[in-house]
C-alpha positions in Angstrom: 322.3 327.3 253.8 325.9 327.1 255.1 324.8 325.1 258.2 322.9 322.4 256.4 323.9 318.8 256.7 322.9 316.8 253.7 323.8 313.3 252.5 324.8 313.5 248.9 323.9 310.0 247.9 323.4 306.4 249.0 323.6 304.0 246.1 320.9 301.4 245.9 320.8 298.6 243.3 317.2 297.7 242.3 315.5 297.2 239.0 314.5 300.8 238.1 312.1 299.6 235.4 310.1 297.6 238.0 309.5 300.7 240.2 306.1 302.1 239.6 306.2 304.9 242.1 309.7 306.3 242.6 308.4 309.0 245.0 307.2 306.2 247.4 310.7 304.7 247.3 312.4 308.0 247.9 309.9 308.8 250.7 310.5 305.4 252.4 314.3 305.9 252.3 314.2 309.5 253.5 311.8 308.6 256.4 314.0 305.6 257.5 317.2 307.6 257.3 315.5 310.4 259.4 314.5 307.8 261.9 318.1 306.5 262.1 319.5 310.0 262.6 317.0 310.8 265.4 317.7 307.4 267.1 321.3 308.5 267.4 320.4 311.1 270.0 320.2 310.0 273.6 322.5 307.9 275.7 323.3 305.4 273.0 322.6 305.6 269.3 321.7 302.8 266.9 324.1 303.8 264.2 326.7 306.4 265.2 329.7 306.3 262.8 332.1 306.8 265.7 331.7 306.6 269.5 331.1 309.8 271.4 333.5 311.0 274.0 332.0 311.5 277.5 331.2 315.0 278.6 334.1 316.9 280.2 334.0 317.2 284.0 333.6 321.0 283.6 330.7 320.8 281.3 329.0 318.0 283.3 329.2 320.2 286.4 327.8 323.2 284.5 324.8 321.1 283.3 324.2 319.9 286.8 324.4 323.4 288.3 322.2 324.9 285.6 319.6 322.2 286.0 320.1 321.3 282.3 320.4 317.6 283.1 319.2 315.3 285.7 321.8 314.9 288.4 322.1 311.2 287.6 322.6 311.9 283.9 325.2 314.6 284.6 327.1 312.3 287.0 327.3 309.7 284.3 328.9 312.2 281.9 327.0 310.8 278.9 326.4 313.1 276.0 322.9 313.0 274.6 322.6 316.1 272.3 319.4 316.8 274.1 319.5 320.2 275.8 316.9 322.4 274.1 315.5 320.0 271.6 316.2 322.4 268.7 318.7 320.2 267.0 316.5 317.1 267.2 313.5 319.1 265.8 315.6 320.4 262.9 316.0 317.0 261.3 313.5 316.7 258.5 312.8 314.3 255.6 311.4 315.3 252.2 311.2 313.5 248.9 310.0 313.7 245.3 310.2 311.6 242.2 313.9 312.4 241.8 315.3 311.9 245.3 314.8 311.7 249.1 316.5 314.1 251.4 317.2 314.3 255.2 318.5 317.6 256.4 319.3 319.4 259.6 319.0 323.1 259.1 318.1 326.3 261.0 320.4 325.4 263.9 323.8 327.1 263.8 325.6 324.4 265.7 324.5 321.3 263.8 327.7 321.1 261.8 330.0 321.4 264.8 328.1 318.7 266.6 328.5 316.3 263.7 332.2 317.1 263.0 333.6 318.8 266.1 335.6 322.0 266.0 336.3 325.2 267.9 333.9 327.9 269.1 334.3 331.0 271.2 332.2 331.5 274.3 330.0 334.5 273.9 330.6 335.9 277.4 334.4 335.9 277.5 335.5 335.0 273.9 337.5 332.0 275.2 338.1 329.3 272.6 336.5 325.9 273.4 336.9 322.6 271.7 333.7 320.8 270.8 334.3 317.1 270.2 332.5 315.5 267.3 329.3 313.8 268.2 328.1 312.5 264.8 324.4 311.8 264.7 324.1 311.5 260.9 325.2 307.9 260.1 328.0 308.7 257.6 331.7 309.0 257.8 333.8 312.1 257.2 334.5 311.0 253.6 330.7 310.9 252.9 330.3 307.1 253.0 327.2 305.9 254.8 327.6 303.4 257.6 326.9 299.8 256.7 323.7 299.8 258.8 322.4 302.9 257.1 323.2 301.5 253.7 321.5 298.2 254.4 318.4 299.9 255.8 318.1 302.1 252.8 318.3 299.0 250.5 315.8 297.2 252.6 313.2 300.0 252.6 313.8 300.8 249.0 313.1 297.2 248.0 310.0 297.0 250.2 308.6 300.2 248.8 309.4 299.2 245.2 307.6 295.9 245.6 304.3 297.5 246.7 
């Protein structure tokens, strides 16, 4: 799908011969990565690769008028990525004996939320800049954040030792 966000790889150094159940290792890694991604939603994330810009005054006022945010939240101007819940719900983990995967798909705006960009409003075709609000813990060049890397190593080693 063109709107998928996929992490291509996180390299983990463990003794492959010692791993009896590779599927369990991949499952543990995929589930932990999914948890990190989901924890990046809300007022503050646990592992955002870059800080999020505050909401614009215009958008904050819109959210307040439309009842899409609690007045106190809208006044604070903090982006959460929670509006309909579709983006959060689209984040899934899967695994097999070859790899673990965490994807966000089925939501047309997932890429623009991660990397930012331009869209056109449906009602007047006016261009709008959407700032990046990265929720997947990797940098633009594909490198995972240090925290995500260390967490993947930790859960891989734990799962391999079972």
